[in-house]
Structures are given as C-alpha cells and as structure tokens.
FIGU-88177 format. One line per field, with one value per residue (C-alpha): x, y, z. Coordinates in steps of 0.02 Angstrom, whole numbers, plus 50000, padded with zeros to 5 digits. Each point is the difference from the previous one (the first is absolute). Layout:
xx (X  ...)
yy (Y  ...)
zz (Z  ...)
***
This chain:
xx (50005  50071  49904  50032  49964  49957  50030  49942  50004  49840  50010  50169  50034  50169  50049  49817  49920  49867  50058  49883  50056  49931  50044  50018  50047  49994  50063  50026  50115  50048  50135  50024  49821  49936  49815  49932  49869  49840  49906  50090  49897  50052  49987  50143  50054  50077  50131  50004  50162  50041  50177  50071  49934  49844  49852  49852  49933  49828  49917  49835  49877  49957  50188  50026  50097  50145  50027  49992  50125  50127  49958  50052  50163  50033  49987  50088  50157  50016  50036  50179  50034  50189  49978  49862  49980  49806  49901  49819  49983  49905  50074  49932  50107  50188  50168  50098  50186  50097  50174  50079  50120  50038  49940  49886  49945  49917  49929  49868  49972  49826  49970  49859  49845  49829  49918  50149  49930  49778  49977  49812  50039  50146  50062  50045  50114  50155  50069  49836  50003  50102  50172  49993  50150  49967  50089  50012  50132  49973  50147  49963  50106  49979  50064  50140  49859  49893  49884  49918  50084  49973  49909  50035  49927  50050  49893  49989  49898  50047  49869  50028  49944  50085  50002  50067  50100  50022  49804  49929  50015  50116  49935  50100  49930  50088  49925  50078  49957  50105  49998  50007  49965  49914  49865  49914  50006  49834  49927  49919  49850  50019  49880  49964  49974  50086  50046  50011  49863  49885  50078  49985  49812  49967  50016  49874  49860  50072  50161  50043  50132  50086  50158  50168  49972  49940  49830  49997  49932  49866  50004  50178  49942  49809  49954  49965  49797  49966  49903  50045  49890  50066  50188  49948  49912  50165  50090  49897  50126  50119  49875  49973  50013  50136  50095  50024  50196  50039  50074  49865  49868  50107  50022  49815  49968  50121  49933  49825  50025  50021  49819  49926  50043  49887  49849  49841  49912  49872  50135  50075  49833  49993  50152  49954  49846  50066  50141  49958  50136  50152  49927  50153  50123  49873  49982  50198  49994  49868  50099  50137  49897  49981  49847  49836  49902  50106  49964  49816  49975  50101  49889  49850  50012  50067  49944  49844  50020  49927  49963  50160  50053  50183  50052  49969  50081  50142  50019  49960  50150  50104  49949  50059  50176  50005  49953  50114  50163  49930  50080  49891  49820  49854  49952  49815  50086  50071  49830  49901  50096  50027  49794  50003  50087  49830  49943  49950  50079  50105  50157  50125  49916  50004  50202  50029  49921  50090  50160  49963  49946  50149  50118  49892  50011  50198  49994  49916  50109  49869  50042  50019  49862  49884  49835  49970  50197  49949  49839  50078  50151  49883  49909  50146  50071  49824  50009  50173  49854  49884  49986  50120  50132  50111  49887  50035  50185  50013  49915  50104  50146  49922  49973  50178  49941  50154  49865  49961  50158  49976  49836  50101  50147  49868  49934  50188  50033  49858  50062  49847  49954  50141  49885  49962  50190  50061  49865  50049  50181  49950  49919  50123  50125  49909  50039  50142  50132  50010  49844  50082  50093  50135  49875  49920  50154  50015  49822  50062  50158  49895  49899  50147  50109  49856  50035  49813  49952  50003  49926  49962  50133  49910  49978  50186  50062  49874  50075  50180  49940  49953  50164  50116  49877  50024  50200  50080  50165  50166  49932  49847  50065  50114  49859  49921  50153  50028  49831  50059  50094  49881  49909  49834  49951  49894  50121  49882  50007  50181  49997  49878  50123  50163  49913  49940  50159  50074  49869  50024  50191  49985  49883  50082  50185  49983  49927  50113  50152  49905  49957  50187  50069  49868  50049  50182  49982  49905  50110  49858  49874  50106  50031  49906  49909  49910  49982  49967  49816  49900  49826  49893  49948  50046  50019  50071  49982  50034  49998  49867  50031  50106  50016  49983  49831  49907  50132  49906  50053  49918  49995  49963  49976  49948  49994  50008  49931  50034  50032  49846  49969  49925  50008  50072  49989  50068  49997  50038  50090  50016  50162  50038  50154  49975  49818  49915  49829  49915  49903  49925  50010  49930  50015  49951  49963  49975  49987  49987  50041  50165  49868  49980  50183  50073  50121  50128  50180  49995  50126  49979  50050  49822  50052  50006  49850  49994  49891  50045  49923  49847  49945  49959  49821  49956  49908  49972  49856  50054  50001  50065  49953  50068  50043  50001  50071  49982  50115  49999  49796  49973  49845  49883  50099  49950  49979  50037  49928  49943  50034  50050  49836  50017  50184  49966  49861  50121  50135  49872  49903  50151  49914  50146  50128  49923  50056  49884  50010  50023  50004  49954  49988  50066  50047  50079  50172  50045  49908  50048  49960  50064  50021  50150  49995  50140  50076  49914  49841  49982  49900  50088  49884  50074  49877  50106  49876  50071  49895  50047  49898  50040  49953  50032  49968  50078  49966  50058  50012  50009  50024  49995  50042  50173  50010  50038  49924  50012  49966  50010  49941  50016  49965  49979  50014  49969  50049  49984  50042  49924  50067  49927  50081  49941  50074  49948  49861  49859  50091  50142  50001  50130  49959  50074  49932  50092  49961  50096  49951  50069  49954  50097  49957  50057  49955  50046  50010  50024  50010  49991  50057  49964  50020  50158  50034  49958  50079  49936  50042  49947  50020  49981  50000  49961  49963  50070  49914  50000  49982  49929  50008  49909  50013  49904  50051  49872  49988  49836  49974  49816  49899  50110  49992  50011  50012  50147  50057  50150  50055  50162  49983  50123  49998  50127  49991  50112  50020  50038  50032  49922  50083  49978  50067  50126  49933  50127  50123  49871  49865  50109  50048  49810  49963  50146  49926  49829  50010  50156  49905  49912)
yy (49996  50176  50172  50172  50081  50173  50054  50165  50077  50063  50024  50043  50036  49960  49815  49957  50008  49938  49944  49985  49865  49968  49851  50019  49924  49811  49859  49793  49901  49804  49923  50151  50025  50182  50051  50171  49974  50115  49980  50082  50127  50187  50043  50031  49904  50090  49963  50063  50039  50021  50043  49970  49828  49918  49990  49967  49972  50113  49906  50009  49874  49922  49940  49814  49915  49965  50185  50065  49867  50071  50166  49930  49938  50161  50079  49871  50044  50167  49942  50020  50028  49968  49911  49872  49835  49975  50086  49989  50017  49915  49820  50035  50004  49955  50001  50107  50056  50138  50022  50154  49982  50171  50182  49976  49810  49912  49809  49927  49816  49926  49835  49918  50100  49963  49972  49893  49845  50016  49818  49955  49814  49894  49834  49969  49878  50111  49867  50016  50195  50128  50078  50176  50133  50173  50150  50185  50128  50202  50112  50193  50114  50178  50169  50095  50098  49845  49984  49854  49950  49805  49869  49814  49851  49821  49876  49807  49860  49813  49876  49811  49833  49949  49812  50056  50158  50007  50035  50156  50169  50139  50183  50149  50174  50163  50180  50159  50179  50131  50192  50051  50188  50140  50021  50155  50143  50029  50056  49863  50053  49974  49953  50130  49903  50022  49810  49835  49929  50133  49993  49802  50030  50116  49850  49891  50019  49913  49909  49887  49998  49829  49949  49941  49823  49911  49886  49845  50010  49861  50008  49916  49839  50002  49815  50003  50009  49800  49892  49852  49884  50058  49966  49835  49932  50053  49903  49836  49902  50012  49977  49810  49870  49918  50153  50002  49981  50086  50198  50026  50003  50102  50130  50009  50011  50145  50112  49976  50045  50199  49999  49883  50106  50154  49873  49992  49865  49969  49980  49858  49926  50007  49905  49873  49955  50003  49900  49847  49894  50149  50001  49940  50133  50133  49965  50007  50177  50054  49962  50107  50151  50014  50121  49998  49995  49842  49919  50033  49928  49846  49969  50055  49885  49838  50007  49952  49954  49817  49994  50011  49862  49896  50084  50188  49967  49934  50152  50125  49901  50035  50176  50010  49937  50120  50148  49951  50030  50171  50154  50145  49930  50132  49992  49956  49824  49963  50048  49893  49844  50024  49992  49848  49889  49993  49870  49827  49842  50014  49974  50002  50174  50069  49947  50082  50160  50001  49979  50130  50134  49967  50019  50169  50080  49968  50088  50137  50056  50060  50110  49894  50082  49977  49932  49867  49926  49981  49920  49873  49969  49959  49884  49902  49995  49943  49853  49930  49922  49924  49824  50035  50121  49955  50088  50161  49971  50001  50181  50068  49946  50114  50126  50020  50104  50034  49988  49821  49946  49933  49922  49899  49953  49929  49880  49958  49928  49885  49819  49917  50043  50018  50059  50149  50021  50006  50100  50142  49995  50002  50165  50067  49959  50127  50134  50124  49951  50176  49969  49869  50050  49884  49928  49935  49917  49920  49925  49937  49926  49910  49922  49952  49925  49931  50083  49995  49832  49896  50110  49927  50016  50110  50118  49979  50039  50157  50067  49977  50103  50147  49994  50002  50139  50107  49987  49894  50062  49909  49919  49937  49948  49880  49932  49947  49922  49917  49934  49917  49853  49996  49838  50069  49847  50100  49984  50068  50161  50003  49978  50155  50113  49960  50018  50163  50066  49964  50086  50161  49978  50011  50147  50109  50024  50061  49857  49884  50074  49987  49822  49938  50099  49903  49837  50013  50016  49836  49849  49879  50074  50041  49835  49872  49890  50137  50120  49854  49987  49860  50078  50016  50181  50132  50191  50103  50149  50008  50152  49995  50139  50145  50162  50038  49895  50036  49948  49851  49872  49829  49959  49804  49912  49823  49936  49822  49858  49809  50037  50097  50177  50066  50194  50058  50175  50081  50187  50116  50154  50169  50108  50186  50058  49950  49985  49830  49947  49846  49985  49826  49858  49811  49899  49828  49917  49803  49900  49824  49943  49902  49849  49983  49970  49913  50047  50062  50009  49998  50111  49953  49813  49950  49959  50163  50025  50182  50048  50148  50155  49987  49820  50075  50069  49824  49940  50133  50013  49974  50167  50110  50169  50149  50183  50134  50183  50144  50152  49959  49968  49833  49922  49871  49840  49846  49846  49850  49846  49973  49838  49832  49960  50149  49972  49814  50079  50091  49865  49878  50114  50097  50153  50085  49934  50117  50182  50100  50189  50062  50184  50095  50197  50164  50114  50183  49999  50191  50148  50182  50151  50183  50183  50101  50190  50065  50166  50069  49952  49854  49853  49833  49842  49823  49846  49831  49827  49834  49826  49827  49847  49831  49843  49865  49822  49844  49793  49855  49815  49882  49809  49891  49854  50061  50108  50166  50174  50135  50181  50135  50196  50102  50202  50105  50175  50157  50168  50164  50172  50149  50172  50169  50187  50151  50171  50163  50132  50052  50024  49857  49833  49874  49831  49822  49840  49842  49807  49887  49800  49839  49811  49926  49794  49908  49804  49907  49820  49883  49802  49899  49814  49920  49803  49981  50155  50168  50086  50174  50094  50181  50090  50172  50064  50170  50001  50136  50166  50170  50173  50114  50207  50099  50194  50144  50165  50147  50183  50091  50194  50048  50156  50075  50055  49822  49843  49891  49826  49872  49849  49899  49813  49885  49832  49870  49815  49908  49805  49909  49803  49862  49908  49867  50067  49917  49958  49912  49857  49900  50005  49986  49818  49965  50041  49896  49846  50037  50019  49865  49878  50149)
zz (49993  49965  50039  50011  50162  50023  50190  50064  50189  50033  50182  50092  50174  50095  49964  49960  49833  49893  49810  49857  49866  49839  49887  49821  49853  50088  49893  50031  49894  49997  49901  49893  49980  50067  50028  50056  50140  49948  50152  50115  50104  49977  50186  50114  50151  50157  50123  50164  50070  50183  50089  49809  49987  49907  50119  49903  49811  49960  49855  49892  50060  49849  49944  50005  50153  49866  49957  50185  50046  49860  50072  50177  49921  49913  50175  50102  49890  50050  50197  50044  50169  50026  50152  50098  50008  49956  49853  49941  49816  49854  50072  50168  50157  49943  50093  49911  50010  49913  49934  49942  49867  49974  50027  49834  50005  50135  50004  50080  50036  50046  50101  50072  49925  50073  49818  49939  50080  49996  50002  49980  50042  50024  50063  50181  49958  49945  49862  49906  49987  49904  50034  49959  49974  50003  49986  49938  49974  49956  49962  50003  49878  50083  49940  50087  50099  50039  49881  49925  49825  49997  50098  49941  50097  49953  50082  49984  50071  49972  50050  49983  50053  50166  49950  49809  50011  49823  49965  50021  49946  50003  49995  49961  50010  49963  50047  49930  50049  49895  49984  49824  50022  50088  49874  49931  50110  50007  50175  50120  50086  50175  50112  50133  50165  50165  50040  49897  50075  49937  49823  49993  50060  49857  49876  50086  49895  49858  50089  50137  50117  50022  50088  49892  50049  49850  49968  49904  49840  49979  49817  49996  50080  49915  49924  49814  49969  50015  50123  50105  49907  49822  50051  50075  49836  49910  50114  50005  49898  50132  50157  49957  50154  49894  49995  50193  50052  49845  49966  49876  50124  50134  49875  49956  50191  50042  49846  50063  50172  49968  49925  50130  50144  49908  49973  50083  50066  49875  49857  50114  50013  49815  49969  50127  49927  49827  50039  50100  49910  50058  50174  50073  49913  50037  50182  50007  49906  50111  50164  49926  49984  50180  49976  50098  49831  49947  50162  50014  49800  50063  50146  49925  49850  50092  50192  50039  50179  50040  49814  49936  49903  50015  49838  50043  50163  49929  49877  50152  50093  49831  50012  50193  49964  49836  50129  50137  49888  49982  50079  50030  50016  50040  50178  49964  49938  50169  50096  49880  50039  50179  49995  49901  50136  50077  49853  50080  49925  49831  50101  49850  49939  50172  50007  49833  50077  50154  49911  49874  50131  50100  49842  49958  50172  50004  49815  50056  50142  50114  50146  50151  50084  49855  50059  49852  50032  50192  49952  49878  50121  50136  49889  49969  50172  50056  49853  50097  50125  49866  49941  49863  50052  49842  49881  50129  50005  49821  49993  50128  49889  49866  50126  50059  50155  50128  50128  49969  50014  50182  49972  49850  50124  50099  49872  49942  50166  49985  50036  49992  49820  49889  49851  50120  50024  49839  49909  50138  49971  49802  50045  50110  49852  49890  50111  49985  50136  50038  50099  50110  50170  50088  50096  49852  49938  50178  49941  49821  50086  50144  49850  49895  50139  50088  50166  50058  49924  49831  49850  49815  49886  49888  50154  50031  49821  49999  50167  49918  49834  50133  50100  49852  49919  50173  49947  50126  50095  49988  50178  49931  49838  50106  50102  49839  49926  50170  49979  49847  50103  50138  50048  49935  49899  49871  49842  49884  50103  50011  49815  49984  50111  49906  49839  50062  50056  49837  49892  50119  49967  49816  49969  50153  50006  50183  50070  49896  50088  50169  49983  49924  50173  50101  49920  50008  50197  50008  49935  50071  49875  49859  49929  49885  50140  50080  49824  49876  50057  49951  49985  49836  50057  49870  50020  49853  49883  49827  49890  49861  49891  49999  49917  49845  50073  50182  50136  50069  50116  50065  50175  50027  50178  49994  50190  50017  50122  49974  49817  49966  49971  50151  49946  49850  49922  49831  50013  49861  50055  49899  50037  50000  50083  50166  49985  49976  49980  49993  49838  50016  50130  49985  50160  50021  50169  50035  50161  50034  49832  50067  50054  49817  49947  50156  50128  49884  50033  50189  50056  50173  49984  50047  50212  50069  50115  49976  49867  49864  50026  49885  50063  50146  49940  49966  49860  49861  49889  49824  49919  49864  49922  49932  50061  49874  50022  49873  50032  50178  50014  50053  49928  50069  49998  49882  50100  49867  50113  50212  50039  49929  49926  49876  49969  49950  49878  49917  49990  49935  49883  49935  50004  50056  49871  49855  50005  50090  50028  50173  49975  49851  50006  49934  50136  50012  50019  49970  50047  49986  49955  50027  49932  49992  49979  49899  50032  49827  50076  49883  50090  49983  50025  50034  50003  50022  50012  50018  49983  50040  49936  50086  49934  50159  49963  50067  49999  50106  49964  50146  49978  50152  49904  49932  50157  49916  49972  49859  50034  49881  50014  49840  50014  49860  50008  49888  50071  49913  50050  49910  50028  49934  50016  49925  50039  49931  50006  49877  49849  50008  50074  50010  50017  50044  50009  50030  50030  50087  49974  50060  50025  50135  50020  50120  50058  50158  49985  50161  49979  50165  50000  50156  49944  50096  50101  49961  49856  49962  49829  49957  49825  49983  49817  49915  49817  49858  50016  49931  50068  49854  50027  49899  49989  49917  50014  49930  49977  49972  49974  50027  49971  49890  49820  49941  50120  49990  50071  49966  50092  50027  50032  50049  50083  50079  50034  50130  50008  50141  49981  50114  50112  50149  50162  50122  50156  50116  49985  50101  49881  49858  50061  50053  49807  49938  50114  49944  49812  49980  49886  49903)
***
C-alpha cells in the first residue's frame, strides 16, 4: 500500500497538538501489478498529540475497521519517547527499549505486545500447539533540530507447528513514513478553542474518538458464502465407513470443522436425518464442534430416554468419545451432561457420560471455587462409596483434580480388592508429578517395596512408574538397584524394574550417568547373575517417525504373569522439544488365564511354601478386556469376556479369530485459532485444525489341542493438519493454505506356545508410510479499479520405509524357538 499523507496542525498549545491527516493517491500493488483505490473516503482523520506523543485517533464513524486500524498504525509510528519500558500503540501494550545511535538516529525494539497473541482457541497440550516468534524494530531518522524525517518499522511473526517446526508461516511487514516536503504555503485554518479536549469535542458531530490500540478486523477471518450442508455433500466420497483410518477422511473432517462451528442446530439435524448411513462419521464431527447447537442436535436426534435403541446408544457413546477430546466446550454442555447422570439404568451409557464430563471439566479450566466443578468433584468422590467404585476412579483419572489425590491414595492402599488398588494407581499416574509431595512418594514406595503388606504386581509396577517420574535422588535410585538383588520372588517385577531403568537411561543422558554411577558402586548387583533377568515382561520405547515426519515414538509395556500377558499397553507419544503428549493408548488386561495354559515355567521350583504375591488373591475370575485412551481421555473399557464359559464360547465358536473392530473414530487433534495485529494495523488471522482417524482391529486364535495362541492387533491411522492464514485489510490480502497428511500403520503380533513350558514371541511392525505437504500462497486485491488474484502452489512428499522393531534379546530367542520350523 502506498499513500500520500497531507498533515496539518489545526490546534497547537505547548506540547499538545491536533493533527489533521488527509490520505490521497492511494495504491496497492502485488507482483508488479499496481491498482488505484477508488473507494477511499475524502474526509480527513485526526490525531491528538499529548506532551509530544500521539494519544488518540479521531475518525469518521462510517469508516471500516480496516481503514481505522491503518490510521491507528500511522499515528503509532509517530510515537518516539527516547526512554521508557512500556508503551501503548496499535499493537496494544508493548515492552519497548530505545537505543540512541547518534544525535539524528534512534532505534526502538518492541516485544511482547498484547495484540500479538489474541487466542480464540488453543490446545492445552503444549506439544499440539503453535510455536510463535514475534519481533519489531523501528528506526527513526531526525533532523539536526529534532524533526522527524523518516520512520521505518520492520516486523516479523513466525508461526510454526511445534510437532513439525518446518511447517507454518512467516509473515514480514514493513511500514515506512517518510517526509517529502512542506507542501504548499497556504494558511492552515486553526480551531479556536482553549483546550485540546474542546477542539476534539468540536469534531464529534461526524467523528468518534478511538484509542491507539487496534481491534480485530473480522472480515479477514470471514468464511466464504457456503453452508455446512453444501460442503458436507461435496465431501461425501471421503466420508464413507471404509475411509475410517485413512488421511482422506481426516482431511475432510478438518476442513468441515470451521463451517460446523458457525452452524445452527436445525442444519445439524437436517444432516443427521438425511444421511443415516453416515451417522457414525457425523457424530464424530459434531463432538469436535463443541457448541451447544451441535450438542442439542445430537441428543435431540438420538436420545429418547427409555425408548433409545441400542444402535442410538452406541452413536451417543461415539459422540461423547469425540466430545471428550475437545479443548474448549461450551459450559452449557457440561451442565447438561451433569443432569444426565440422574438417568436410571443404561449403565454403559452413564459410564461414558461420566468419563466425558470429567475430561471436559478438566479441559475447561474451571476456577476451583466454581459451583459446577465443586458439584462434579463431590459427585465423583461420593461414587467411591457406591457398589461400583471403579467407574468413579476412572472418572477421577480424567478429572485430574489435585484435591482428590488423598482419596485416590486411600483406594490405592486397598489390599482386599486389587482391582481398586490398580485402578487408583493408574489414575494417580495420569497426574502431573508436580502435584505430589515427599509424603506421597513415601506411600508409593511403601506399595512398591510392600512395607505395609502385599500388593498386586500391577499396583507395584504402577507405583514404580510414579516414583521414577518424580526423579529419584541418587540414594533413592540406589535403593531401587539394590532391590534387583533382594529375595523378592516376583521375577517379572524385577525384570520390569531393570528394563524401565534401561529405557530411561536410553532417552535421558543425565539419568544414564546417575544409573551408571550407582551400578558401579554395587558389584553384588552389577553382574549377569542379577541383571540377566529371566522374566518375560517387556518395557521399551522406540521412535516411530522423526523429522521431516512428526516426532512420534512408541512406549510399550507388557507385564507378564505365569507366561500370560497380565497388563499390557502400547502408547503413541508425540514430542515437541521438552513437551510430550499421549495421542493414543491401547491397554490390554487379563486375569485367571494361567489356569488355561498350565503352571508354565515355575520359577519357584514348586516346593516353596510361600506363594507368589498375585497368588494371594485366591482363585481369579477368568477375565479379559481393553482400555483405550485418546489424548489423555480414558474411555469406557471394553470387556471381552468374564468367566470361563464366555471364554470357551469364543474358543470353540472361533468368534475372536476373525478381525474385529475394537475402535473406529475420527477425532480432533490440533485446535488453534488466533489473531495478530501488525504495526500497520493489518489483521493477521491463523486457524489450524488437525484430525486423526483411527481404525483399530484385532483377532485371537486359541488352540487347546496344539496348546498355542496367536494374537494380532492392527492399527491404521490417517492424520491431517489443515492450516489457513490470512493477513491484510480491506483492499489487499495475502493468504496461505496448507495441508499435511500422513498414514502410519502399525501391527503387533504375539504368538504363545504352552505345549512344553511357555514361550512368548512378540513382533512389532510398521509399514511404509508417506507424508504429504501441500502449500498454496495467494494474493488478492479488492475494491480497486480492477480486482486481481494470483496463486503459487507447491507440494512435498516424504517416504519412510517399513521396518520391524527389535524388542529385546529374550524375545528374539523365544521367536527363534517358536518359528524354528517355519
């Protein structure tokens, strides 16, 4: 933009002035194309100057927001104090510093301006957010007697994905005000008022007074004229059921969200009625919208109290699971879900409501004294005394309220019901370790070392995880190392401890040095007899993809008891610098299956009168199930079978030997929107949405005749990130649109042979994957003598080869034994 400014002083007294500013010969240009602005008003605007500094802008009430911001930018550029640490200008309150280069040159640096980070929505997980670097430097050239000859502002804003720093936008802006001459010698008519306030008051019939601080120009972020229904119908091909787990569905989902967030309830209901075969994908979308209109439409269409069908309940649960990943739900949604807890029956549905409500309450960051938070917290704590406290312990895990730690610790110390103890420790493991005190550490150590009685092995390993997360001192680490040579007969726990220590040493140099130093001091431990653990338990982490892909790693924990997987988890972690977030976690739990495969490899010799810890609970009910967590939100667990009768039904009927979907959903991943006001007054708008579509399926083969079992879990994931940036004002806009798509696939196979002894082989494989980045930059000139638009397109594809991950040497030996004749 170029314009000629004619500036007249129409009122003057001491260091106060009223400047009259005319804009003329306004032009915008791009890529060598220049256009004149024909719609510019011919009225002047005014700048009030107090003690030599611009104070306010007096502008015509009919002018648009964009032009008003430009006038504020011009006024702000006149601000030069030579000293001070904070100023208010078009960018809001800024920290400033001045550097006098010479008698005729001064430089000003601006930092941390209030209007450089106007966030509408953002993800509470730091790793799923945006990294922003902003700065501005202004240089002033003065005449020998101190008159301003030239002011030049150079400003830059870099906005990047934290997960993938090479994807994002870099906006640079230059604003120059240069003195060309004194103009004509015509006499300037002065306003004859005794004060500046009176002079300004005389203009207010047609003008209004504005502060220098700018307001967002909403036109920059306006969506094109289209409806959600129209855009949904254009995306039908990518929204089919067979597209779940593909990046095409995730991409369509992310593109529909901006429109969905401004859509009214009746349009949502229209879609639900018109496309019943796509109801599953629709409820995923409505959950991510997080508006009360979307919420009302879902329940109005699907929920009919006692008359709700099982299919409708499944869709409602799916909606709740998608909603639980949301980052900024409307308060009305929380209040409605809390009222729904009064429903009778429909236990599974109530469980899903409870888990979602707890997660949303945490995401909403309610004040500790908020009545709604207090009601929800009290309801969950009262539930610990109910007939099914497990349900409420899981909800407290999603709530993660510091004031509930003591109640969860009380459940963790429960030695009579190991399920409650394990669930409570899982809940506590989800808390930030910053919330735990030294007294809490002593409780966790008491459970792990069994100082106050015997605990379930899973409770002990979970306590160990928390102890290590709390960063043990050298003395505390030495105590753990000594445990490896103790007479504790739980060899699987000792294997867990050693593998966990090794894993942490691999990823943290500081911990590696500490571990090495403590081992060196303990010759009785630092030998093969102790460190060559004979358990089958496995704890490891492996990088799945690194830049130029996403920085993603896998954390696998397989806790084995009597040769059978007792508690296992596979967790996908996204990393950005020191920030780390769990994007998806799959957990498997079993109980009582050892009776199906015999005693296995009896590590005790068979004559020891002291039972192993887990044998203290007596005869366990044969049970298996799955726990799924999406971005830290624990879902209602899926129970495979309870009791030997149900299990044998699967074995003889072969119902588990076919691939069966365990989790199919498309959920919100990134969710960020913000504005930045540039020094010129131009508005910068950034919207970033990411989605992940997951298809998790598995099958189990079990042969009592051959005494073996095979398990396969397959996860197909399609992820997409859609970014849109627009910057400019009424007459010119720059835009950038980019998409990032990725389809990682992972499979976990486990072969168990219990014909002679117990042998377990696990194989973790990742197939070849592609990361595709597409970028479009555009320039538009509007409301000029002839409109203009131009686009630049680019794309990049990165291929990562498939691989099989090495787990550990013992697993390799077992695989060689099982597959020796293959």
